C-alpha positions in Angstrom: 48.4 -9.6 -24.4 47.1 -6.1 -24.0 43.6 -7.3 -24.2 44.0 -9.7 -21.2 45.5 -7.0 -19.0 42.4 -4.8 -19.4 39.6 -6.3 -17.3 37.0 -4.2 -18.9 37.5 -5.9 -22.2 37.1 -9.4 -20.8 33.8 -8.7 -19.0 31.2 -6.5 -20.8 29.0 -6.3 -17.7 31.8 -4.9 -15.6 32.6 -2.4 -18.4 29.0 -1.2 -18.6 28.9 -0.8 -14.8 32.2 1.1 -14.9 30.8 3.4 -17.6 27.6 4.1 -15.6 29.6 4.8 -12.4 31.8 7.3 -14.3 28.6 9.0 -15.5 27.1 9.0 -12.0 24.1 6.9 -13.1 25.0 3.8 -11.2 23.4 3.6 -7.8 24.3 1.3 -5.0 21.7 -1.4 -4.2 18.7 -0.3 -2.3 19.0 -0.6 1.5 16.4 -2.3 3.6 14.8 0.9 5.0 14.4 2.5 1.5 13.0 -0.8 0.2 10.3 -1.0 2.9 9.3 2.7 2.6 9.0 2.4 -1.2 7.0 -0.8 -0.9 4.7 0.8 1.7 4.2 3.9 -0.5 3.3 1.5 -3.4 0.8 -0.4 -1.3 -0.8 2.8 -0.1 -1.1 4.0 -3.7 -2.7 0.7 -4.7 -5.1 0.8 -1.7 -6.2 4.3 -2.6 -6.8 3.4 -6.2 -8.8 0.3 -5.2 -10.8 2.4 -2.7 -11.6 4.9 -5.5 -12.6 2.2 -7.9 -14.9 0.7 -5.2 -16.5 4.1 -4.6 -17.1 4.5 -8.4 -18.6 1.0 -8.7 -20.8 1.6 -5.6 -22.1 4.9 -7.0 -22.8 3.2 -10.4 -24.7 0.3 -8.7 -26.8 2.6 -6.4 -30.3 3.3 -7.7 -30.9 6.8 -9.0 -34.1 7.6 -7.3 -35.1 11.0 -6.2 -37.0 10.3 -2.9 -37.8 14.0 -2.6 -40.0 13.8 -5.7 -43.6 12.5 -5.3 -44.0 9.0 -6.9 -47.8 9.4 -7.2 -49.9 11.8 -9.3 -53.6 12.4 -10.1 -54.6 11.9 -13.7 -58.2 13.3 -13.5 -61.5 11.5 -13.7 -62.1 8.3 -15.6 -64.5 9.8 -18.1 -61.7 12.2 -19.3 -60.2 9.3 -21.3 -61.9 7.9 -24.4 -61.8 4.2 -25.3 -58.9 3.1 -27.5 -56.9 6.2 -26.8 -53.5 7.2 -25.5 -53.2 10.4 -23.4 -49.7 12.0 -23.6 -50.4 14.8 -21.1 -48.1 13.2 -18.5 -45.4 12.0 -20.9 -42.9 14.7 -20.1 -43.8 15.6 -16.5 -44.4 12.1 -15.1 -42.9 9.8 -17.7 -46.3 8.0 -18.1 -48.9 7.5 -20.8 -52.5 7.0 -19.7 -53.9 4.3 -22.0 -57.5 3.2 -22.3 -58.6 0.3 -24.4 -62.1 -1.1 -24.8 -62.0 -2.8 -21.4 -59.6 -1.1 -19.0 -57.5 1.9 -18.3 -53.8 1.7 -17.2 -50.6 3.8 -17.0 -47.6 2.8 -19.1 -44.1 3.8 -18.5 -42.5 6.0 -21.2 -39.1 4.2 -20.8 -38.2 1.8 -23.6 -37.2 -1.6 -22.2 -34.2 -1.8 -24.6 -31.9 1.0 -23.5 -34.2 3.5 -21.8 -35.0 6.0 -24.5 -38.5 7.6 -24.7 -40.7 6.2 -27.5 -43.2 8.3 -29.3 -46.8 7.4 -29.8 -47.8 7.2 -33.5 -51.6 7.6 -33.9 -51.6 6.6 -37.6 -49.9 3.2 -36.9 -51.4 2.8 -33.4 -48.0 2.0 -31.9 -45.3 3.3 -29.6 -42.1 3.7 -31.6 -38.7 4.2 -30.1 -36.6 6.7 -32.1 -33.2 5.4 -30.8 -33.1 1.8 -32.1 -36.5 1.2 -33.7 -38.3 -0.8 -31.0 -42.1 -1.0 -31.5 -44.8 -1.5 -28.9 -48.5 -2.0 -29.8 -51.0 0.8 -29.0 -54.6 0.1 -27.9 -56.2 -2.2 -30.4 -58.6 -5.1 -30.2 -57.0 -8.5 -29.4 -53.6 -7.1 -28.3 -52.4 -5.7 -25.0 -51.1 -2.1 -25.5 -47.4 -1.9 -24.6 -46.5 -5.3 -25.9 -43.2 -5.3 -27.9 -43.4 -6.6 -31.5 -40.5 -5.1 -33.4 -36.9 -4.0 -32.9 -34.5 -5.0 -30.1 -36.7 -4.3 -27.1 -36.6 -7.6 -25.1 -39.8 -7.1 -23.2 -43.1 -5.1 -23.1 -43.4 -1.6 -21.5 -43.9 -1.5 -17.7 -47.2 -0.5 -16.1 -47.7 1.6 -13.0 -50.1 0.9 -10.3 -53.5 2.7 -10.8 -56.5 3.2 -8.6 -59.5 5.4 -8.1 -59.6 7.8 -5.2 -62.8 8.5 -3.2 -63.6 11.5 -5.3 -63.3 9.5 -8.6 -59.8 10.7 -9.6 -57.3 8.3 -11.2 -54.3 7.9 -8.9 -51.1 6.7 -10.5 -48.4 5.2 -8.2 -45.0 5.0 -10.1 -43.3 3.4 -7.1 -45.0 0.1 -8.0 -44.5 -1.4 -11.4 -46.1 -4.4 -13.1 -44.2 -6.5 -15.7 -45.9 -8.5 -18.4 -43.2 -11.2 -18.5 -43.9 -12.0 -14.9 -47.7 -12.3 -15.5 -48.3 -9.1 -13.4 -50.5 -7.3 -16.0 -53.4 -9.5 -14.8 -53.0 -8.0 -11.3 -56.1 -5.9 -10.6 -53.9 -3.1 -9.3 -52.2 -2.7 -12.7 -55.5 -1.4 -14.4 -58.9 0.0 -13.8 -61.8 -1.9 -15.4 -64.0 0.3 -17.4 
């Protein structure tokens, strides 16, 4: 009988609520004004986070080009470069190799087409070898286009820059225009100087 007279024993939910009220932890339901202000604050926080994420993605997608830096440089006269040679004079400063094979002279980009590391030219093996993941590109040799990928994970050949001769006989390299082998652009007369 005593159990039926105590309502807390008959309903565990009400007993738990009574305990929480006694401890001061039970709050009354949220009123309409508080609900809308909390919801508005939540949406404002969500919109700020989304705006920040959009700004980060936009900064990531924007090209990293320094327009203040000159995209062209002079590489000296044509007779400065011997046949079947690679000149590394501009590797660090301009990110370009001046390559001359038996028929033409061209400028190769020093950026590996796999993940953007800088390969090194190995004179003994006559190839450009990337130290990061082992990609290999042919150097100047008969029957093969220098810069063509042949080993490692690089998916495509190195890129060429536009080259031309100035009126005073200097080689002018324009890095703002690139030529890609896989698009058939290496046959473009602006991608090389015939020797």
